[in-house]
N, C-alpha and C positions, 0 to 999 in steps of 0.2 A: 721443595722437591719433586722433579718432573714423575708422574705413577711410570709403574718398569712397563717393558711391553705381555705381560702377560699379566698384572690388570688396569688396563687398556684393553685391552683382549676380552678379560669378564667384563668390562663395562662394554660394549660391543654387542654380547653373544643379549649380554640384557635389553638392548637395544631393541637389537632381534628379535625375542624374546615378548616385549612387549609391539612389536612393533603388529604381528604374530595375532596377538589377544586383538590387537585396536583392527590390523581386520576380519574375522574371523567374526565380531561383534557387527564388525556393517554386514558382512555373504548374510547373518541372523536378522540385521533388520531389514536389510533389502525381502528374505523370507518375510518378515512379520508384516513387512507391507502390500505382497502380493496378497494376504489373507486376508487385510484389508480390503481391498480391493474387490477380491475373490467374493467378501460379506457387502459391500456396497452394490453390485452387480445382479445382490440375490435380493437387496428388499424391494418392492412394493415398484412396478415405476421404472427398476432403474439400473440404468443405462450404462452404470456406473457412479451413480452419486456424483450429489457433488467431491469433485479433491483437490480440487484448490480452496486449501485454510490461514489468509491471511494473520487472522486474529490469533488460530492454533503458532501460526507460527511468530509470532511474536515475542508471546505468552513465554512457548519452550525460551529464545533465545533469553527474554530478561529474566531468567531462574537459574539454568546455566552463566549467564553474566552475576545472578547474584553470589553464587554456590561459589566461588570463580574464582583461584589466590596462584599464588605464584610468581615468577620473573615469565613466562608468556603473556607475551601482550591482550587485552583479552580482547582485539577490535579483529587480532591474530584469526581464535578462537570462532568467532560471528562469522567471518569470513569463508573458515569453514563449513560450520553449520548447515549457511546461506549451498555449499554447492552442496551436501550432500540433501539436504533442501528443493530444494528443484531436480533435483536427477530420483528423489522416491518420490516426488508429483510426480515423473514420467512415467513412472510403472504407471501410474494409477488410469493420466489418457493421454492428450495427448496435449502441449504445452509449445508454443512459441508468442513471439514479443516480438510485436512492431512499438520502434521506443524513433520518437519525436527525436531527429538528428539531423538538419538539415548541417552542411559542410563547415560555419561557423558556431556547430552548435555542437558539437559535439562530444559536450564533456556528459549532457544527457544519455551518450550511447554510456559513457563509461559507468557513472552509474546503476543502470539498467544490469549491466554485466557483471557488475561487484551484487549486483543484490542478484539478478538473477542463474551465477553462474556461468561458464568459458564454456555450454558444451551447448546451452540451451539454443534453440535457433532464433536469429534475430534476424532485423530485418528494420533499418533506418525510413524515413519517410519523413516528408519539407514539412509539413502543417500537422498540430497539434489536431484537426479535424478527421486530418485523414489514417492518424494511431484509435484514433472515436471510430469511427467504419473498418476501421480493418476491427475491431474487440466486437462489433455489431454483425458485423457478415460473417461470422468468424475463423478469416482468416488466421485470430492474430487471438489467443487467450488472456492477452498482457495487455493490455496499452501502454503508455512511459509519454505521459503529459507537465506542462509546465507549469510548479507551485502559480497558481490565480494572480496575477497585478495586474495594480485599477487603471492604469495606462496600458493595457490589451483593450486595442478599440473595435476591436470581434474576439469577442471571446469565446475560447473554442467549451468551457464551462456550459456554457444555456446554447449544445447545443444533448444537452446530459438529460434535460425538461423532461422529458416524456414519461409518462408513468410505466412503457411496454417494454413487455416483459425480455427486448433485446435490447434492451439501452441499457448501455453501460455504467458503475455505480461503485467512485471510488473507492480502492482497500487495501492503499498503502503509500505512503509517504515514505518518498528517500535521496535521501543517499536513511539508512535506517539506523546508523555505527559509523558515519565520521562518513566524512568524503578521499578518506586515504589519498591516494595518489592520481585523484580524477584532473581530465586534464579540463582544467576552458575556464566558465562561470560556474559564480559560489549557486545560484541560481537552486534549489530544492527543488525537484517532481513528486510528482503523483502515478501511483499507480490503477490504473479501470479494470474491473473486471465484470463477466457476467456472472458476480455470483452474493452473497446475499454478506456482510457482515456480524461479528461474531464480540460481544464487549468483549475488553482483555482488562479494564480495569486501568488506565491510563490512559483515557481516548481519543481524540477529536471525533464532532461532526459539524458536515459539508450541509449544511440548510442551503437554498435555492428557493426565492421568498422572492414572488414580482407581486405590483403594485400595479391597479387602474386607474393609481389617483396618488396626489405628488405628499410625500409625504418625508421630512428632516431624516438625513439617516442619524441621528443623536435619538427623536421620538422613535423609531424606528429601537433603534436596541434598550429604550424605553419599560414600549410593547415586553421586547425581548424575552429581556430582567424579568421584573412584572408577573411575567411569562414564568420564570425555571432554567432561560436557556441564555445561559453570559455569551457573549457572542465575544473570538479572539482575536479575532479580525475578519475583513470587510473590501469588497474589490462593488462595482455600484456599476451597471450596462444600463443606458439610455437609448429606450429603441425612438429615430428618425423619425416613427412615422404616424405616429404616436403620445403622444402631448399626453404626458404626468404619467405617461406609462416607465416600467425599472427595471429591471431584475439588481436582486442583490444578489449578491458568494454573499453570506455568515459563518466563519469558525466557529461554532458552539465547543466549549468544553468540558464535554460528556462525553459518552452514547447516548445518542434520539435512536430510533428505532420509528419504518412508519407507520409503528401501532399504539405510541409515548401521548397521554393526553396533557402533557407542555405545548405539544401543537394543537389541542383543541382548543388552550386555556389564550395560546396565539390566536385565534383565530378571530373566538369572539370578542379579545376588547378590540379586533377591528371592525369588533360591531359589522354596517346594513355597507361595510365598506371592500370594494373588487380586492381582493386576494388569494391565492396562492402558496401551498408552503411544499413541494415535493425536496424531500430525503433523496440528496446526490450520493449520500456513501456518505467515507470517517474513512480515519487509518489508526491506528494505533502506536500510540508516542515514541518519535525515537529516543533511542538511546544516547541516553552525553556518556561517550569513552574518555578520558582524557588520555588524547597522540602520545609517547616518550619523544 
């Protein structure tokens, strides 16, 4: 039996009241974000403070997905909140995204738009290094680059080895909640930015390890594991001009900060051999959602 016209009108009025309540809460949230921005600007040396918080964003989304129920797909909830998060972040400071998205790799543009929203300014660049440069020079807040692959002949990540304060760090892995209807290849992307990482309870860290001597990957893995740094992925690049010199990008299954004692243990195991370790950043492990 179809509901009466009066019953349908009542339901629609309920929806309108709910919409008004949601809108009221969004406006209230915007007011609080403005207060947060003002408070950050009052901090010592504050020119607005650190307004990009990828770790906190991941914690918010995990919490919402964990409490979610009903027929509305959780991926839709994540997408809505991603739009909100970026919109509110832009209230606290400039925000723009440089995306590695040449003509034949447009899928990275879609993944970046899904994560950072449909309104944020985005610029396509033809090389990952151009995205790194845009963040370093301040023309972009975030750069989107491909997740490293073993067959990269000139890997972009080697340009993040500097400890200079203007060198970006990895802050997120995309997509965070599935690819949706993004076009093209299904290779993941990494977001880089000039902001510190924060532990979220389920993290990966990227270490760049520079070796000035010959060492097998198996032996390097053993040294890392013995130091409490469990590797989950490797990429290796050999410099042509220096025999025995190699760079290894190692993904570790934990949050590792620059002062982590495990890094000292690792360097100690290398003895007098020339080794340099650089924390290139990391990311909160993405959500695993079941899509309809």
